N, C-alpha and C positions, 0 to 999 in steps of 0.2 A: 158748432151745428151744422152739419150738412145735409140736406134734403136732394132725394130721387122724385123726378117727375115721369111718369110713363105716361106718354099720348095715343089712347086708344080710341079716339073718339068718331075717327071716318069711318065713311059709307062703303068702303072696300068695292068701289063698283068698276073697279079693273078685275075682282076678281071675282063679282058676280054672286057671293055668298059675304056673311059676316065672317072676315078670315079673325076676326079676333080670337073667335070661336074654334076654329081648327087646333087641335090635338095636334102634336110635335114631340115625338118620345113620350107619350105618356099624358101629355098636361097643354092644355092651351097657350097658344103663340102668347099671350099677353103675361100668361106667368111665367114666360123664362126669360120676361123683362124685369116682371118685378124680383124674382130671386136672383137675377145678378146683379141686384144692389145692397148687396149684404154689408158695404163700407158705410151707407149710408144711416143719418138717426130717424130717417121720418121717410116712408113713402106717399106720393099723391098718385093715384089711377085719374085718370080722365077719360069720363066714359061720353057718349051722346049718343049716336048710331045701335037701336037694340042694345040697349043700355043695361034693362035688367035683365037679358040673357045673360050676357057679357059679365056685368057684375056677379051674378049668383054663377056663375064658374069659375070666379078668384076666391084663391087662399090668402091674405092679407097678414102681414104679421100686427101683433099689438101696435107697432107704430106706424101703421096703412090707412088710408083712409081713403074714398072713393069720391070723388066730383063730377058732378054733370055740367056739362057744357051745353046749354041749351042752343047755342049761335055755332054747332060744329058745321055746319052745313057753308057757312060764309069762311072756311079754312081752316088748317094747323095753328095760323095763328092764333086765334080765338082762342083753341084748346092750352096753349101755352101761357095764355095771359089767363087765364082760371085756373091753371094748374098754379101759377107762381104766387095770385092772390090765395089761394090755401095755403103756403107753407108755412110754416112757424116764424112769428117775427123774431124768432133767436137764431133762423139758418141763415148763415155766411154765403152760402151757395147753394147750388141744385145743378145734378146731373142729369139730363133730358135724353130718356130714350122713347124711341118708337116701340111698336108693341110687335112691329111683325119683323124685328131681326135676331132669330133666337138664339146665334152665334155671339152675341155678347156675353162676357164670361164676368164672374166677379172680380176676376184679379184685373181686368181692364178698368172697372170701374176704381177697384182700389189705386192703381196705377192713376188715375184722372184723380183722384182724393189728395192722393199725398204730393202730387205737382203742385194743385192748388196751394195746399198747406203750407209747402218749399216759397213757391214764386208769388203768391196773392195775387197772379193776374186775371183780369178781365174775365179771360175767359181760357179755358185748357181745353184742348180738345186732343182724341185720338188719329193720329195718322198710320192707317195699315200700307203695305207694300202699294196696292193699287188704289189709294185714297183715303178721303179722309171718315171717320167714323163720329160717333157720339160725344158731344162736349158737355162741358161746365160753365156756369154763367153765373160769376160770383153776382151778391147782390147789389155789386155798384151800380152793374147795367142792366138789372131790370125794370127800372120806367122806361127804358128805350124797348127791350123785349114786350113790355106790355102793350107797347102802342104800334108795333107791327102790324102789318094787312095782308087780306089774303092769304096763301097755302106756303108761304116759304118757312115760315118757321124761322130758328134764329140765323139761318143762311145767311140770311140777308145781312145784319150785323156782321156776321164774319165776315164777309165779301167786301164790306165795306169802312170795316174798321181792322184789316190783318194785322194792326201791330198791338192791339187788345189780345192776340191768341198766341198763347203759349202750348207748339205742340209736342205729342207726347208719343214716340216711334213704336210701332208695333210690329216687328219683324214676320207678319204673316200677313196672307190673303185678307180681304176684310169679308168679314160673314154677310152672305147677299141677304137683301130685302127680299120676303114672300110678298109678292105685287097682284101676281096671278096665278092660274092654276099651274100653266106651264115652271114658274119658279119652284113650288112646291116639289114638282117631280123631280127638279133638277138638284135638290139640295140633298135630297139623299135620308134616310130615317123615314119612319112611318107618319104622315100625315091623314088624318082621318076628321070626320064631323061626327062624335059620337050621340048626337042625335037632329030630327028633322028640323032645317032651316029654314024656316018658312019666313 
């Protein structure tokens, strides 16, 4: 069994509003991450800031669930830990996606899962032409991941244990993160807030 975790608890401080609610091509940013996880068996969406409104905007599959992280202000690592704790005990690994990278496609995730099933690597990570992308973490290292601190997420594990990482080469530029209003303007496509964002 393979899980997927969407980290969507942040405060969007650089964007200035709750960017999880930003609509891109007709659906919220978070929904793009959820829809990319077609190759996994369960989805855990971790919410924190503005959780009621963000959660109300989502369409989850029957195998999806929302988890609230009351410690989201302490950094991304706390959301990763909350997501891992909510995964099924039968899960062998989980794909970690951010809520602000709408260009990640279902095929990218299918390739991560396929390589893990072949290699059983501790970490499988996408490698775009211009840099790394999302990763899959084997249950074998979840204990280490749950004890990370701050806003680093799983990057710290990959940096300190490069021998754990199996890379999946993608012959394309990596999809940009949407961190600021300028980022949204540079990506192309229609971005909009459908409701007042108080």
